[in-house]
C-alpha positions in Angstrom: 28.7 8.9 -2.0 26.8 11.3 0.4 27.5 9.0 3.3 31.4 8.7 2.5 31.4 12.7 2.4 33.6 13.5 5.5 31.2 16.4 7.0 27.7 16.3 7.9 25.2 16.1 4.9 21.9 17.9 5.7 19.0 16.7 3.4 16.0 19.2 3.0 12.7 17.8 1.7 10.7 20.9 0.8 8.1 19.0 -1.2 8.1 15.5 -2.3 10.6 12.4 -1.5 9.1 9.9 -3.4 10.6 6.5 -4.6 14.3 6.7 -5.1 14.5 10.1 -3.6 13.4 8.8 -0.4 16.3 6.4 -0.5 18.7 9.2 -1.3 17.4 11.5 1.5 18.3 8.5 3.9 22.1 9.2 3.4 21.6 12.5 5.2 23.3 12.9 8.5 20.2 14.9 9.3 16.9 14.7 7.4 14.8 17.8 7.8 11.2 18.2 6.0 9.0 21.1 5.4 5.6 20.9 7.3 3.9 20.4 3.9 6.1 17.9 2.5 5.6 14.3 1.9 7.5 11.1 1.7 6.6 8.2 -0.2 8.1 4.6 -0.1 7.4 1.6 -2.2 8.7 -1.7 -3.6 10.9 -1.4 -6.5 9.5 -2.4 -10.0 10.5 -3.0 -13.3 9.4 -4.0 -16.8 10.6 -7.2 -17.9 10.4 -9.1 -21.2 11.2 -12.8 -22.2 10.8 -16.6 -21.4 10.2 -17.7 -17.9 14.0 -17.8 -17.1 14.1 -14.2 -17.8 11.0 -13.5 -15.6 12.7 -15.4 -12.5 15.9 -13.3 -12.9 13.7 -10.3 -13.0 12.1 -11.2 -9.7 15.3 -12.3 -8.2 16.6 -8.8 -9.2 13.5 -6.9 -7.6 14.1 -8.9 -4.4 17.7 -7.9 -4.4 16.9 -4.5 -4.9 14.3 -4.5 -2.0 16.6 -5.8 0.3 19.2 -3.0 -0.7 16.6 -0.4 -0.3 15.7 -1.8 3.2 19.2 -1.6 4.4 19.1 2.2 3.7 15.9 2.6 5.5 17.0 0.5 8.2 20.2 2.4 8.8 18.4 5.9 9.1 15.3 4.7 10.9 16.3 1.9 13.0 12.9 0.1 12.3 12.9 -3.6 11.8 13.1 -5.4 8.1 9.8 -6.8 8.5 8.2 -3.4 9.4 9.9 -1.6 6.5 9.1 -4.2 4.3 5.4 -4.0 5.2 5.5 -0.2 4.5 7.1 -1.0 1.3 4.6 -3.4 0.3 1.6 -0.9 1.0 3.3 2.2 -0.7 3.4 4.4 2.0 2.8 8.1 2.1 4.0 10.1 5.2 3.6 13.6 6.1 6.7 15.1 8.0 5.2 14.2 11.5 4.7 10.7 10.7 8.0 10.5 8.8 9.7 11.9 12.0 7.6 9.5 14.2 9.1 6.6 12.3 12.7 7.8 12.0 12.9 8.9 8.3 13.2 12.3 9.1 15.2 14.0 12.1 13.4 17.5 12.1 10.5 19.5 10.7 11.5 22.7 9.2 10.1 26.2 10.3 9.0 25.0 13.6 10.4 25.2 17.2 9.9 22.6 19.5 6.5 23.9 20.5 5.3 25.4 17.5 3.0 22.5 16.3 -0.2 22.2 18.0 -0.5 18.9 20.2 -3.4 17.8 18.2 -1.2 17.6 14.8 -1.0 14.0 14.2 1.3 11.9 11.9 -0.4 10.9 8.6 0.2 7.8 6.7 -1.6 6.6 3.8 -1.1 3.4 2.6 -2.5 2.4 -1.1 -3.5 -1.1 -0.3 -5.2 -0.5 2.8 -7.2 2.4 1.3 -8.0 0.5 -1.5 -9.3 -2.5 0.8 -11.5 0.2 2.5 -13.1 1.4 -0.5 -13.7 -1.9 -1.7 -15.5 -2.7 1.6 -17.7 0.2 1.2 -18.6 -0.6 -2.4 -19.4 -4.2 -1.3 -21.6 -2.9 1.5 -23.7 -0.8 -1.0 -24.5 -3.9 -3.1 -27.7 -5.6 -2.6 -27.6 -8.8 -0.7 -27.7 -11.9 -3.0 -30.2 -14.8 -2.1 -28.5 -17.6 -0.4 -26.9 -20.2 -2.6 -28.9 -23.5 -2.8 -26.4 -26.5 -2.5 -26.1 -28.8 -5.3 -27.5 -32.4 -4.3 -25.5 -35.2 -5.8 -26.8 -36.9 -8.8 -29.1 -40.1 -8.5 -27.6 -43.6 -9.3 -28.4 -44.5 -12.9 -31.0 -46.9 -12.2 -32.8 -45.0 -9.9 -36.1 -43.1 -10.7 -35.8 -39.4 -10.6 -36.7 -37.7 -7.4 -38.9 -34.4 -7.9 -37.3 -31.4 -6.4 -39.3 -30.3 -3.1 -39.2 -26.6 -4.1 -37.9 -24.9 -7.4 -34.3 -23.4 -7.1 -34.3 -19.6 -7.0 -31.4 -18.5 -9.6 -28.7 -16.4 -7.5 -28.6 -12.8 -9.2 -25.6 -11.7 -11.2 -24.1 -8.9 -8.3 -21.6 -7.5 -11.0 -21.6 -3.8 -11.2 -21.1 -1.9 -14.5 -18.4 0.5 -14.5 -20.7 3.5 -14.7 -23.1 2.5 -12.0 -19.9 1.7 -9.8 -18.7 5.4 -10.6 -22.2 6.9 -9.7 -22.1 4.7 -6.5 -18.6 6.0 -5.6 -19.7 9.6 -6.3 -22.5 9.1 -3.7 -20.0 8.0 -1.0 -18.3 11.2 -1.3 
């Protein structure tokens, strides 16, 4: 409906335009963001209940909704469908500078062309990338496990047992209790 409006529509984002609000913002002829505002895009989600046919219908619906949302983002940004899909898959959070760099925003409010310092960088936070980085840091703090000793094939039924040349060292259990993980994470801060 906003795109059908005969005059220009200016969308002003002063705080947070996340999820469906980011899609609505794309209908603006001009999208302006405050320097302190944030935009977030992600894949659509739903709750579903029923048998496998109902689950397949829910998946198909989500796929169609995602394509529809990509249409809105692509019209505004000019980015490829693959790039937009990747940003949605990662649940991407963008500050105003990054949103402008990617084409989600046309103007940063309350600033002139030269008001922002040159070192101001666009910021984009992707949930999956951050989670992978965190897990890599956690894994790096875990003690190294003993090498896994390969299992020898069983001897034929009539053969005499061959003694092991050396005893097998048990592999330690590297699972970390939640309390210990929280303690380790607090040390990383």
